[in-house]
N, C-alpha and C positions, 0 to 999 in steps of 0.2 A: 570729061569728068567721069569718074567711076562711081557707081552706087554700091553700097554695102547691101548684099542681098538679104541679110538678116534684119536690118533696121531700116533700110531705105535711105539712109543718110549719105551725103556726098563724102567721098574719101579724098582727102587732100594729098597731092603728090609731094608736098613740101618736106615731110619727115624723111621720105626716101632720098630727096636731094640732099638733105642735111647729113644723112648717113653716108652718102657717096662722098661728100666733102670730108667727112671724118675718116673714111677709108683712105682717101687720097693723102690726107695729112699724116696718117699712120706710116705710110711708105716713105714720106719725106722725113719723118722723125727717125725711123729705123735706119734709113740710109745715111743719116748724118754722121755716122761713125767714120766715114771717109774724111770728113772735114773737121769735125769737132771732137774734143776729148770724150772718153767713154762716160765720164761723170755728167757731162752735159747731155748726152744722149739718154742716160737713165733719167735725168730730171725732166727732159722733154717728154719721155714716155709716161712718166708719172702724171705730168700735167695733162697729157693726152687722155689718160684713163679717167681723170677727173672730169674733163670736158665730155668724154663719151658718156659717162654716167649722167651728166647733166642733160646731154642730148637725148638720151633714152627716157629720162624723166619728163622731158618736154614733149615727147612724141604725141601724147594725147592732150596734155594740158594746153600747150601753145605751139602748134605745128610750125608757124613761121620762125619761131625762136630757134628751131633746130638748124635752119640754114645759117642764121647768124652765129651760132656756136661753131658750126663747121668752118665758116669764114674766119672766126676768131682763132681757131686752132692753126690755120695756115698762117695767119698774121703773127701769132706767137712764134711759130717756127722761123719765119723770115726775120723777125726782129732778133731772136736769139742767135741764129746761125750767121746772118749777115753782120749784125752788130758785134758779135764775138769775133768774127773773122777780121773785121776792121780794127776793133779795139785791142785784141790780143794776138793778132797775126796767125790765126789758125789757117792751116793750108793742107 
């Protein structure tokens, strides 16, 4: 555990883990142009931006929520890309 030298409070590592998940999901979304149509990639990136803003807002309010938002961004990508590939035959 790390302590904030200014306040002496414990610094949680969870927000950093949430942002690592968000960064990972960004690369998944950006590379989806190989499989999905361009308009799907644009939609995924817009959803990602909304989730990123939510993650940043939760940084100090509720640190564990940042991890759940990061997981949700990967789940959204998987559902859209895998579901769209099965339903619409993207390849």
